[in-house]
LUMKE-671483 format. One record per residue (C-alpha): x, y, z. Coordinates in Angstrom, 2 decimals, decimal comma. Layout:
X:Y:Z
...
END
This chain:
4,09:36,01:-6,44
5,31:39,43:-6,57
3,09:42,56:-5,26
1,52:45,25:-7,58
3,17:48,36:-7,91
3,50:51,05:-5,37
0,28:53,44:-4,51
-2,22:50,53:-4,70
-4,99:53,02:-3,95
-5,07:54,20:-7,49
-6,13:50,92:-8,69
-9,65:51,03:-9,69
-11,84:49,04:-9,27
-10,60:47,26:-6,28
-8,77:43,84:-7,24
-11,28:41,73:-4,82
-14,30:43,44:-6,43
-12,68:43,18:-10,00
-12,25:39,09:-9,31
-15,68:38,90:-7,91
-17,30:40,26:-10,86
-15,88:37,93:-13,47
-17,07:34,49:-13,46
-14,31:33,34:-16,10
-10,70:32,72:-14,92
-8,95:36,16:-14,42
-5,63:37,60:-13,53
-3,84:40,82:-12,44
-0,80:41,25:-14,32
2,00:43,72:-14,91
4,24:44,57:-17,58
5,62:41,32:-19,45
2,68:39,42:-18,27
4,21:39,07:-14,59
1,30:37,49:-12,36
0,12:39,49:-9,14
-2,86:37,94:-8,43
-5,56:35,21:-9,87
-9,02:34,69:-8,87
-10,48:31,24:-7,75
-11,71:30,65:-11,63
-8,13:30,94:-12,59
-7,04:28,44:-10,05
-9,80:26,09:-10,55
-9,12:25,88:-14,73
-5,40:26,28:-14,88
-3,95:25,63:-11,44
-2,41:28,00:-8,79
-0,06:30,57:-9,91
3,38:29,89:-8,80
5,65:32,68:-7,08
7,21:35,00:-9,88
5,32:33,28:-12,71
4,32:35,00:-15,83
1,03:34,35:-17,95
3,64:33,24:-20,56
3,85:30,13:-18,72
0,28:29,12:-19,38
0,66:29,51:-23,37
1,42:26,10:-25,18
4,33:27,41:-27,64
6,53:30,33:-28,33
4,65:31,81:-31,15
1,61:32,84:-28,86
4,24:34,26:-26,43
5,84:36,77:-28,74
2,21:37,75:-30,46
0,84:38,38:-26,69
-0,55:41,89:-26,33
1,67:42,45:-22,72
4,60:41,63:-24,72
4,22:44,55:-27,36
4,66:48,38:-26,73
2,00:50,57:-25,70
-0,73:49,88:-23,34
-0,99:46,32:-23,91
-4,82:46,11:-24,18
-6,18:43,50:-26,70
-7,61:40,09:-27,55
-6,12:37,01:-29,09
-6,73:33,28:-29,29
-4,31:30,82:-28,40
-3,71:27,22:-26,92
-3,38:27,43:-22,97
-2,37:24,44:-20,80
-5,30:23,39:-18,23
-4,61:22,12:-14,51
-4,62:18,48:-15,82
-1,75:18,74:-17,99
-3,92:19,12:-21,20
-4,48:21,88:-23,35
-7,46:23,88:-24,94
-8,33:27,08:-26,82
-8,86:30,29:-25,23
-9,83:33,93:-25,97
-7,38:36,12:-23,74
-8,71:39,55:-23,41
-6,38:42,28:-21,76
-7,72:45,66:-20,42
-5,92:48,14:-18,57
-6,68:48,54:-14,80
-4,53:51,83:-14,05
-1,04:52,42:-12,68
0,35:50,03:-15,10
-1,72:47,18:-14,09
-3,60:45,07:-16,48
-6,41:42,84:-16,40
-6,40:39,33:-18,27
-9,39:37,28:-18,61
-9,50:34,14:-20,42
-12,68:32,87:-22,28
-12,40:28,89:-23,03
-13,50:28,03:-26,74
-15,10:25,20:-28,27
-12,79:22,18:-28,77
-13,95:21,77:-32,24
-12,64:25,15:-33,33
-9,41:25,08:-31,76
-7,17:24,37:-34,63
-9,33:26,90:-36,85
-9,24:29,69:-34,25
-5,37:29,43:-33,59
-4,46:29,71:-37,29
-6,96:32,44:-37,86
-5,48:34,48:-34,89
-2,02:34,23:-35,99
-2,56:35,19:-39,54
-4,69:38,19:-37,99
-1,87:39,21:-35,57
0,72:38,77:-38,63
-1,50:41,15:-40,51
-2,22:43,68:-38,01
1,35:43,90:-36,16
3,34:43,98:-39,96
6,61:43,34:-38,80
5,74:39,74:-38,27
5,54:37,23:-41,30
3,24:34,21:-40,69
4,39:30,98:-42,18
3,28:27,38:-42,39
4,77:24,04:-43,18
3,55:20,39:-44,01
6,06:17,83:-43,15
4,43:15,06:-45,36
4,96:17,20:-48,72
7,94:18,91:-47,26
6,45:22,20:-48,68
6,09:25,37:-46,84
5,09:29,20:-47,69
5,34:32,68:-46,04
2,97:35,32:-45,86
3,95:38,95:-44,74
7,02:41,17:-45,34
9,31:38,17:-45,50
7,14:36,41:-48,12
9,79:36,95:-51,06
12,88:35,08:-49,67
10,52:32,19:-48,35
7,81:31,72:-50,36
7,10:28,26:-51,60
10,10:27,16:-49,37
11,23:23,76:-49,48
13,96:21,69:-48,03
16,32:22,69:-50,88
15,10:26,41:-50,94
15,56:27,09:-47,56
18,61:25,15:-46,71
20,42:27,01:-49,46
19,62:30,28:-47,96
20,58:29,45:-44,39
24,05:29,78:-42,83
26,03:26,55:-43,16
26,91:27,09:-39,11
23,31:27,41:-38,46
21,70:24,74:-40,50
22,34:21,79:-37,98
20,46:23,71:-35,26
17,77:24,54:-37,33
17,35:21,03:-38,56
17,21:19,63:-35,18
14,75:22,37:-34,03
12,68:21,50:-37,14
12,71:17,89:-36,26
12,19:18,74:-32,63
8,89:20,45:-33,75
7,70:17,61:-35,91
7,68:15,54:-32,94
5,82:17,64:-30,73
8,50:19,98:-29,41
8,80:23,97:-29,38
10,30:26,12:-31,87
12,11:29,34:-31,26
15,28:29,80:-33,27
17,64:32,80:-34,88
19,52:31,88:-37,94
21,30:33,72:-40,62
19,58:33,92:-44,13
21,01:35,24:-47,19
19,09:38,17:-48,57
18,33:39,33:-52,16
21,42:41,68:-51,95
23,67:38,54:-50,67
24,20:39,85:-47,35
23,35:37,84:-44,21
20,33:38,77:-42,45
19,38:37,82:-38,93
15,79:35,96:-38,48
14,21:34,87:-35,55
11,14:32,32:-36,03
9,02:30,58:-33,68
6,20:28,31:-33,98
4,52:25,07:-33,12
2,92:22,02:-34,70
-0,97:22,94:-35,06
-3,50:20,90:-33,39
-4,52:17,69:-35,12
-1,39:16,55:-35,35
-1,44:12,92:-36,72
-1,69:10,99:-39,97
-4,21:13,54:-41,63
-2,77:16,70:-40,25
1,16:17,02:-40,01
1,60:20,81:-40,10
3,42:23,32:-38,12
2,70:27,36:-38,06
4,22:30,40:-36,72
5,95:33,69:-37,09
9,31:34,75:-38,49
10,75:38,44:-38,34
13,69:40,13:-39,45
16,01:40,64:-36,64
18,64:42,96:-38,12
21,93:42,27:-39,79
24,75:43,62:-37,15
27,66:41,40:-37,39
28,02:41,29:-33,50
24,42:40,02:-33,15
24,91:37,58:-35,99
27,86:36,03:-34,65
26,68:35,86:-31,06
23,02:34,68:-32,06
23,76:30,81:-32,70
25,00:30,21:-29,44
22,14:32,07:-27,83
19,57:30,35:-29,68
21,22:26,87:-28,48
21,43:27,92:-25,12
17,89:29,00:-24,98
16,60:25,97:-26,64
18,96:23,49:-24,39
18,83:21,12:-27,74
21,57:19,48:-29,14
21,90:17,92:-32,65
23,09:14,34:-33,54
24,01:12,72:-36,76
24,53:9,00:-37,30
26,67:8,08:-40,38
25,58:4,39:-41,16
28,38:3,68:-42,99
31,32:4,56:-40,48
28,66:3,87:-37,72
29,89:6,94:-35,92
27,52:9,26:-33,89
28,50:13,11:-33,97
26,79:15,02:-31,30
26,69:19,20:-31,00
25,22:21,42:-28,30
24,58:21,97:-24,52
24,17:18,07:-23,76
27,91:17,60:-24,11
28,36:19,88:-21,38
25,78:18,15:-19,19
27,37:14,68:-19,94
31,08:16,02:-19,31
32,00:15,47:-23,16
34,32:17,65:-25,32
32,78:20,33:-26,92
31,71:21,77:-29,25
31,57:18,53:-31,13
32,05:14,89:-30,04
32,16:11,76:-32,24
32,30:8,19:-30,89
31,19:4,79:-32,14
27,60:3,84:-31,89
28,67:0,63:-29,53
30,67:3,19:-27,06
27,33:5,29:-26,93
25,50:2,10:-26,06
28,14:1,33:-23,49
27,01:4,64:-21,53
23,35:3,45:-21,15
22,53:1,47:-18,15
21,80:-2,28:-19,07
17,77:-1,83:-18,31
17,77:0,94:-21,17
19,57:-0,99:-23,92
15,97:-2,02:-24,97
14,87:1,45:-25,61
17,96:1,88:-27,66
17,42:-1,06:-29,46
13,39:0,14:-30,31
14,72:3,38:-31,69
16,97:1,64:-33,96
14,12:-0,59:-35,31
11,75:2,26:-35,64
14,61:3,98:-37,81
14,97:1,23:-39,94
11,28:0,36:-40,49
9,93:4,01:-40,65
12,40:6,52:-40,95
11,72:8,24:-37,75
12,13:7,81:-34,07
11,20:8,95:-30,63
12,53:7,52:-27,39
13,77:8,34:-24,02
16,34:6,76:-22,04
19,40:7,49:-19,72
23,02:8,13:-20,39
25,73:7,97:-17,86
27,61:11,59:-17,79
31,40:11,49:-17,19
30,71:12,03:-13,18
28,45:8,64:-13,05
25,21:10,74:-12,81
22,51:9,21:-14,93
20,87:11,84:-17,06
17,64:11,30:-19,02
17,47:12,54:-22,38
14,71:12,62:-25,25
15,92:11,59:-28,58
13,97:12,42:-31,68
15,06:12,34:-35,48
14,66:10,64:-38,73
16,33:10,05:-42,24
18,21:13,31:-42,90
20,36:11,77:-46,28
19,78:8,91:-49,05
21,72:8,13:-52,08
20,34:7,96:-55,40
18,84:4,55:-54,98
16,97:5,48:-51,59
19,58:3,82:-49,43
20,02:5,44:-46,05
23,20:7,37:-45,57
22,53:9,34:-42,47
20,07:10,01:-39,61
19,82:13,00:-38,02
17,83:14,50:-35,15
17,98:16,43:-32,11
18,61:15,60:-27,98
17,60:17,32:-25,10
17,83:16,72:-21,26
14,37:15,80:-19,69
15,56:15,15:-16,15
13,72:17,93:-14,53
10,45:16,53:-16,11
11,50:13,03:-15,22
11,80:14,17:-11,58
8,26:16,09:-11,83
6,84:13,07:-13,19
8,42:11,22:-10,24
7,13:13,56:-7,84
3,55:13,71:-9,40
3,40:9,91:-9,40
4,32:10,00:-5,73
1,83:12,97:-4,98
-0,55:10,54:-6,84
0,35:7,66:-4,56
0,30:9,67:-1,60
-3,56:10,97:-2,58
-4,50:7,36:-3,34
-3,11:6,01:-0,11
-5,14:9,21:1,72
-8,31:8,01:-0,08
-7,64:4,58:0,95
-6,92:5,66:4,62
-10,46:7,15:4,59
-10,62:10,75:3,00
-14,27:11,49:2,46
-13,83:14,87:0,71
-12,67:18,39:0,70
-14,89:21,38:1,26
-14,51:25,20:0,98
-16,55:28,19:1,56
-16,56:31,43:-0,16
-17,22:33,93:2,90
-18,24:36,89:0,61
-21,04:35,07:-1,20
-21,54:32,18:1,30
-21,11:29,69:-1,56
-20,16:26,16:-0,57
-18,44:23,49:-2,57
-17,53:19,86:-1,57
-15,49:17,23:-3,72
-14,89:13,59:-3,41
-16,93:10,91:-2,30
-19,08:13,43:-0,12
-20,06:15,41:-3,23
-21,76:11,90:-4,34
-23,44:11,41:-0,72
-24,74:15,10:-0,93
-25,77:15,10:-4,45
-23,60:18,28:-5,16
-24,15:20,07:-8,32
-21,66:20,11:-11,35
-18,77:21,82:-9,60
-19,59:20,55:-6,25
-21,97:23,41:-5,26
-24,23:22,36:-2,36
-26,54:23,99:-0,23
-27,01:24,34:3,57
-29,88:21,95:3,42
-27,93:19,30:1,64
-25,51:19,44:5,13
-28,43:18,77:7,07
-29,43:15,94:4,99
-26,30:14,06:5,45
-25,07:15,06:8,97
-27,02:12,89:12,07
-29,30:14,90:13,93
-27,28:14,54:17,13
-24,34:16,33:15,74
-25,83:18,91:13,48
-25,59:21,58:16,25
-22,26:20,98:16,68
-21,23:21,13:12,94
-23,24:24,41:12,67
-21,61:25,89:15,40
-18,28:25,06:13,62
-19,50:27,00:10,55
-20,61:29,92:12,47
-17,39:30,24:14,08
-15,55:29,95:10,70
-18,03:32,47:9,23
-17,10:35,04:12,15
-13,40:34,25:11,25
-12,57:32,54:14,24
-10,29:29,42:14,27
-11,71:26,10:12,85
-12,25:23,34:15,67
-11,92:19,82:14,42
-14,85:17,82:15,42
-16,35:14,14:15,05
-19,54:13,76:13,68
-21,87:10,95:11,72
-22,57:11,16:8,10
-25,19:9,29:5,89
-23,18:7,09:3,35
-24,94:4,88:0,71
-24,14:1,87:3,48
-25,27:3,64:6,65
-23,99:6,08:9,10
-20,28:6,70:9,13
-18,32:8,49:11,53
-16,13:11,37:10,23
-13,72:14,01:11,20
-13,61:17,37:9,64
-10,73:19,87:10,06
-9,99:23,24:8,20
-8,72:26,66:8,23
-8,91:30,25:6,85
-7,00:29,92:3,37
-7,36:33,52:2,03
-7,99:36,99:3,58
-8,30:40,34:2,40
-5,69:43,08:2,97
-7,71:44,12:6,48
-7,54:40,46:7,56
-11,07:39,64:6,86
-11,57:36,30:5,83
-12,47:35,42:2,28
-12,33:31,70:1,90
-12,26:28,71:4,03
-11,22:25,41:3,23
-10,59:21,59:4,81
-11,23:18,01:4,56
-13,23:15,33:5,96
-11,83:12,04:7,01
-13,39:8,72:7,57
-12,90:7,55:11,26
-15,15:5,00:11,50
-12,60:2,20:11,88
-10,77:4,22:14,33
-13,92:4,61:16,29
-14,65:0,92:15,90
-10,86:-0,08:17,14
-11,48:2,51:20,09
-14,63:0,68:20,96
-13,13:-2,72:20,72
-9,98:-1,52:22,78
-12,61:-0,34:25,38
-14,09:-3,55:25,50
-10,62:-5,38:25,70
-9,60:-3,20:28,51
-13,18:-3,97:30,29
-12,18:-7,66:29,62
-8,65:-7,54:30,87
-9,71:-5,91:34,06
-12,58:-8,30:34,66
-10,13:-11,18:34,24
-7,47:-9,48:36,22
-9,72:-8,75:39,19
-11,60:-12,23:39,32
-8,21:-14,65:38,37
-7,60:-16,58:41,75
-4,29:-15,33:41,84
-2,08:-13,09:43,63
-1,59:-10,27:40,62
0,23:-7,10:41,39
1,12:-4,01:39,03
3,39:-1,50:39,23
4,61:1,56:37,34
8,21:2,54:36,00
8,86:3,78:39,68
8,04:0,68:41,42
4,83:2,16:42,74
1,69:0,10:42,91
-1,07:0,67:40,20
-3,32:-2,22:40,47
-3,80:-5,57:42,57
-6,34:-8,43:41,91
-9,12:-8,86:44,24
-7,74:-11,94:45,27
-4,35:-10,13:46,25
-6,54:-7,95:48,44
-8,23:-10,56:50,29
-5,27:-12,81:50,77
-2,93:-9,82:51,83
-5,16:-8,08:53,76
-4,86:-4,78:52,05
-7,78:-2,74:50,59
-7,20:-1,75:47,17
-7,05:1,92:47,96
-4,41:1,04:50,63
-2,01:-0,64:48,31
-2,48:2,13:45,14
0,77:4,14:45,18
2,48:2,26:47,72
6,15:0,83:46,52
5,88:-2,62:45,49
8,65:-3,84:47,66
6,73:-2,53:50,80
4,62:-5,91:50,78
7,73:-8,17:51,64
9,78:-9,17:54,38
12,32:-6,81:55,39
15,28:-9,10:54,03
13,73:-9,23:50,57
12,50:-5,66:50,31
15,98:-4,40:49,58
16,23:-7,34:46,90
12,99:-6,30:45,13
14,14:-2,63:45,25
17,69:-2,73:44,10
18,18:-5,96:42,39
14,82:-7,39:41,09
13,12:-4,59:39,91
16,00:-3,14:37,87
16,96:-6,50:36,32
13,44:-7,05:35,10
13,27:-3,66:33,62
16,27:-4,51:31,72
15,56:-8,15:30,66
11,58:-7,28:30,26
10,61:-10,48:32,24
11,50:-12,56:35,11
10,28:-16,19:36,08
9,99:-17,89:39,52
12,03:-15,66:41,71
11,65:-16,97:45,37
10,39:-14,32:47,87
8,24:-14,07:51,27
5,46:-11,83:50,95
4,12:-10,43:54,30
0,72:-9,82:55,01
-0,81:-6,82:56,57
-1,50:-9,20:59,71
2,16:-10,28:59,49
1,93:-13,57:58,32
4,57:-14,66:55,83
3,59:-16,48:52,45
6,11:-18,09:50,66
5,73:-17,27:46,94
7,67:-17,29:43,73
7,32:-13,93:41,49
7,03:-13,98:37,56
6,60:-10,55:35,70
6,88:-8,84:32,75
7,18:-5,27:31,55
4,91:-3,48:29,15
6,87:-0,77:26,69
5,81:2,24:25,16
6,44:2,88:21,32
10,26:3,70:21,80
10,80:0,76:24,22
10,50:2,43:27,43
9,22:0,32:30,35
5,85:1,61:31,66
4,37:-0,85:33,79
4,75:-4,29:34,99
2,46:-7,22:35,63
3,62:-9,68:38,29
1,87:-12,97:39,81
2,95:-14,34:43,12
2,39:-18,08:43,08
2,16:-19,37:46,59
4,62:-22,07:47,11
4,47:-22,74:50,89
2,68:-26,06:50,53
5,46:-27,18:47,51
8,14:-25,84:49,94
7,15:-28,08:52,94
6,92:-31,01:50,71
10,24:-30,41:49,42
11,85:-30,25:52,92
10,00:-33,60:53,57
11,53:-34,97:50,54
14,94:-33,67:51,62
14,57:-35,27:54,86
13,51:-38,58:53,35
16,69:-38,14:51,23
18,89:-37,66:53,86
17,17:-40,61:55,81
17,96:-42,86:52,64
21,24:-41,54:52,42
21,97:-43,00:55,90
20,33:-46,41:54,97
22,80:-46,73:52,04
25,68:-45,56:54,06
24,45:-48,35:56,56
24,14:-50,87:53,87
27,61:-49,94:52,56
29,05:-50,84:56,09
26,90:-54,01:56,16
28,43:-54,86:52,75
31,86:-54,29:54,03
31,17:-56,42:57,19
29,53:-59,22:55,10
32,42:-59,22:52,62
35,14:-59,19:55,15
34,15:-59,76:58,84
31,43:-62,35:58,52
33,50:-64,27:55,44
36,42:-64,95:57,87
34,61:-66,51:61,01
32,48:-68,47:58,53
35,28:-70,01:56,61
36,64:-71,12:59,98
33,47:-72,71:61,00
33,14:-74,37:57,68
36,62:-75,58:57,75
36,58:-77,01:61,28
33,35:-78,58:60,80
34,69:-80,42:57,28
37,83:-81,47:59,74
35,34:-82,83:62,34
33,29:-84,75:59,90
36,25:-86,47:58,15
38,14:-87,24:61,41
35,20:-88,48:63,64
32,55:-89,69:60,79
31,43:-93,24:61,72
33,27:-92,97:65,24
30,53:-91,40:66,93
26,98:-92,42:67,12
24,67:-91,84:63,93
23,05:-88,58:65,41
26,39:-86,92:65,92
27,34:-87,82:62,20
24,04:-86,17:60,78
24,84:-83,07:62,99
28,16:-82,56:61,68
26,67:-82,88:58,06
24,09:-80,41:58,92
26,75:-78,27:60,27
28,90:-78,63:57,12
25,70:-78,09:54,73
24,59:-74,83:56,72
27,92:-73,27:56,40
28,37:-73,64:52,94
24,96:-72,50:52,34
25,45:-69,35:54,47
28,71:-68,78:52,47
26,89:-69,03:49,21
24,08:-66,79:50,61
26,64:-64,14:51,47
28,18:-64,31:48,14
24,84:-63,74:46,33
23,81:-61,00:49,11
26,93:-59,36:47,98
26,37:-59,66:44,18
22,85:-58,13:44,64
24,59:-55,31:46,53
26,84:-54,64:43,82
23,97:-54,82:41,07
21,85:-52,44:43,05
24,24:-49,83:44,46
27,42:-49,66:42,19
27,82:-46,67:39,97
26,44:-47,10:36,22
29,27:-46,56:33,78
27,45:-46,22:30,41
29,53:-46,89:27,42
28,92:-48,54:23,97
28,82:-52,41:24,57
29,10:-55,02:21,83
26,50:-57,75:23,10
28,16:-60,55:21,07
31,46:-59,97:23,09
29,64:-59,96:26,66
27,87:-63,13:25,69
31,13:-64,90:24,37
32,61:-64,07:27,51
29,82:-65,51:29,43
29,80:-68,96:27,82
33,46:-69,17:28,35
33,02:-68,65:32,04
30,49:-71,63:32,15
31,91:-73,96:29,84
32,16:-76,81:32,75
28,26:-76,32:33,40
27,36:-76,37:29,72
29,49:-79,57:29,19
27,97:-81,30:32,48
24,47:-80,29:31,25
25,10:-81,52:27,64
23,49:-78,12:26,47
22,63:-77,03:23,18
22,82:-73,13:22,86
22,20:-71,00:20,15
22,46:-67,09:19,59
21,69:-64,74:16,62
23,11:-61,54:15,63
23,58:-59,26:18,79
23,90:-55,47:18,15
25,46:-53,01:20,26
23,67:-51,27:23,07
24,58:-48,33:25,46
25,28:-49,95:28,61
27,33:-51,02:31,53
29,70:-54,01:31,03
29,47:-55,33:34,56
25,79:-55,02:34,72
25,36:-56,97:31,39
27,67:-59,89:32,45
25,83:-60,34:35,66
22,60:-60,23:33,42
23,82:-62,93:30,88
25,34:-64,98:33,74
22,58:-65,39:35,98
19,98:-66,41:33,02
22,39:-68,65:31,69
23,03:-70,21:35,24
19,13:-70,31:35,76
18,54:-72,24:32,58
21,07:-74,89:33,27
19,92:-75,20:36,81
16,11:-75,56:36,13
16,42:-78,07:33,16
14,68:-81,48:32,66
17,54:-83,62:32,03
20,48:-83,64:29,83
20,46:-81,81:26,58
18,82:-78,61:27,52
18,33:-76,15:24,78
19,04:-72,41:25,22
18,52:-69,78:22,65
19,34:-65,82:22,52
17,88:-63,70:19,98
17,81:-59,71:19,34
15,68:-57,48:17,47
15,52:-53,62:17,16
12,23:-51,55:18,20
12,36:-47,64:18,63
15,43:-46,72:19,92
16,05:-49,94:21,87
17,13:-53,48:21,56
14,99:-56,31:22,48
16,72:-59,51:23,61
14,70:-62,92:24,23
16,51:-65,51:26,36
14,73:-68,94:26,13
14,86:-72,57:27,44
12,96:-75,65:27,40
13,41:-76,52:30,95
10,83:-77,01:33,48
9,16:-73,75:33,43
6,62:-72,79:36,32
3,12:-71,19:36,62
2,51:-67,80:35,01
1,14:-66,34:38,13
4,59:-66,69:39,76
6,00:-64,39:36,88
6,65:-61,40:39,10
7,42:-63,17:42,40
10,48:-64,81:40,74
12,34:-61,49:40,39
11,91:-60,74:44,12
15,48:-61,45:46,30
15,59:-65,05:47,99
12,17:-65,88:46,46
11,93:-69,71:45,46
9,58:-71,79:43,84
11,53:-75,43:44,72
12,85:-76,63:47,66
16,71:-76,84:48,36
16,56:-80,70:48,07
15,36:-80,27:44,39
17,58:-77,38:43,34
20,31:-75,57:45,07
20,71:-71,89:45,37
19,40:-68,79:47,02
16,79:-67,46:45,02
18,47:-64,15:44,48
19,68:-64,55:40,60
16,70:-63,27:38,81
16,34:-60,54:41,29
20,04:-59,41:40,27
19,07:-59,81:36,61
15,92:-57,30:37,17
18,44:-54,70:39,14
20,92:-55,19:36,12
18,28:-54,34:33,52
16,31:-51,62:35,37
19,37:-49,54:36,40
20,19:-49,32:32,60
16,97:-47,99:31,78
15,64:-51,10:30,59
12,68:-53,59:31,63
12,58:-57,36:32,01
9,54:-59,88:32,19
8,97:-63,70:31,62
6,57:-65,94:29,85
6,23:-69,45:30,98
4,33:-72,56:31,86
4,98:-75,51:33,65
7,13:-78,11:31,46
7,31:-75,49:28,70
10,30:-73,86:29,63
10,92:-69,86:30,09
10,97:-67,04:27,51
12,60:-63,73:29,19
12,05:-60,53:27,26
14,75:-57,79:27,84
14,72:-54,39:26,67
17,94:-51,95:26,54
18,72:-48,84:25,28
20,56:-48,95:21,61
23,71:-47,61:20,67
22,74:-45,06:18,05
26,36:-44,68:16,85
27,05:-48,08:16,38
26,09:-50,71:13,63
24,87:-54,18:14,68
27,84:-56,53:15,46
27,17:-60,38:14,73
28,34:-62,96:16,95
26,88:-66,71:17,65
28,26:-69,41:19,92
END
């Protein structure tokens, strides 16, 4: 606000004393109504006065502004009634009394009138002002009857004016703007126009009219009233006035021709939209194209209103030439009809409302923020008048304290809601504010309907006199019960964390961002031999062997800060007594709100026993590798070095038997038989041992295998044995598996040889069937041979295990051991179901080949 004129000492009485003397709203104003200062009542009823504001800004229509005493010549004192704006955006009737306060300063007081007398009071005031001032003529107009009248000096030219009468007197160039202004007033807009009127002498006179619709606007009260005065007849003033009026009104006229579907625009909105001036015409569809799609519905509704009721009022956005969306309000109605009543033309006015929309958006945002503040815990607002000691509260706090109508409270009411333990603190803060000292924020408990609530109050001095003495203090009260509850929960969680940390039987160690120890667990302290006080502040890497200290300091700590976490890093911790402890370190970093590392918590898992077991296992693996190497050398010896002398023994024994059989005594013949037989069995045994070795030690080469092909090869390789045994063999569809071809051939060959060997006689029956189960293939190989007791079901898979003598059945007893090796090395399993004389059923599971379908085959 601007300051009062110089030499304020001449103001009598003092402004503060003047304001205190008036309970109603009051303001100190200068010439033209410029506000210098307002009292608390004015702020409460009408809102705070803005910088460089005028009292005119609180009047609802131009008529009252022109009639206000402070705008007339002379001292400006007087009283009049008018409609004024209220802080909540509404309006009410008030009597405004203006008095001189010395040195060109006026004191204006506003007395609120009863609502049911608003319309009558305003109308009577206007007629009274018109009569007293003389140069003004009061007018009224009825929109329903389209008739009006004027009282005063200009009653002659306008008395009984209707559309035809006044339109015929108004200058044609001014008629469009005046029509638009009248439509604006009909739909709630203000009216303040200059226009030319032909006088009784035929000369053009400039008239200035202002007004507004009267209260009660609606189906039963569609009237307007105002003033009109003769503004002179100078040619220059007449020529410049329409442009001045249009600019001041910031309105544009529009006309829509129903026949041509053309829209005609004039006025300031053309410049705002970047369109050619002073007149612009376009097709109605081109105008619609300038609206964003989401606003088409508003334009369509306006069209329907015009067709149904003859009038419309709508708000929508139009895209300017620079791409900006401009908010416009459009009002209008039927302006021309033919003799049959058909509508020829609609007319009205356009005005930009972008600032208002922006204000609405800001108000909505403020409302949202206030709502969020209330939801977040705003309990109330308080204020203290230092001169009177009066206190007021608003919000939920007012209902808790049972405050008066305007929020007035007494000190005793504060005592009733503040917890006794905090009352002294609250009183000290109040006394500090009363003494003019800074307000100190503090927490206390308040008695709410649901019980005690923790609150925090803060405030400040908001008004002081010229000498700096505080006049008024204000502040807010915020509910912090949730904050307090959270703090308690956080403290309990901290205690719980520390309890778990200290009592967990693990080596737990925490460091800060510089690597300094800030906490260790009780178990760490006991195991490492350092008191907690000794460890605190020491570098974390100090507690490792020298070779690991540099690793921790230069590599592990910086890397863990970058990555946020490390896992199972092998280190060797060093106790105070010098004992090394093999550990694996896992840790993570806490970070602050902007992501900086604050502290790290690490756990040292002791792995000495595990490392010892690992070393023992490595030693056993090394020994096993030596055994495997020896076995490999044995296989080489068996396949080469043993085979050669064995072949010579077998050959010469056979030669001796053929040459000397019958030539020597029977004992010698039998010895030669034994020798030949033993050499043959030794050779078979070596061959079987080589086969078993290959099955157990060769590298497995997994690949998709069609079992039907492997089974066919097996049958082909045993065709003589099959023919000799007169065997009947059946096989169902066999799928593909993922396995090793050599091992599968060994499996099928040994199963088939076993079945052909242990038959009851000619005509043995053998079958091979397959089925799928959970990612695997099950094979069932069955025969109707001699079988054996189920108690030997596991023994038969042991190498060189025989259930029958060599005189009954030849062989070394290693075939089924080879089968087991072949199956298990491919990730499968083999077992047998049998009974004496009932044959045997061998079950085999093998991994299925997921990518291949079943391949059928039969023999």
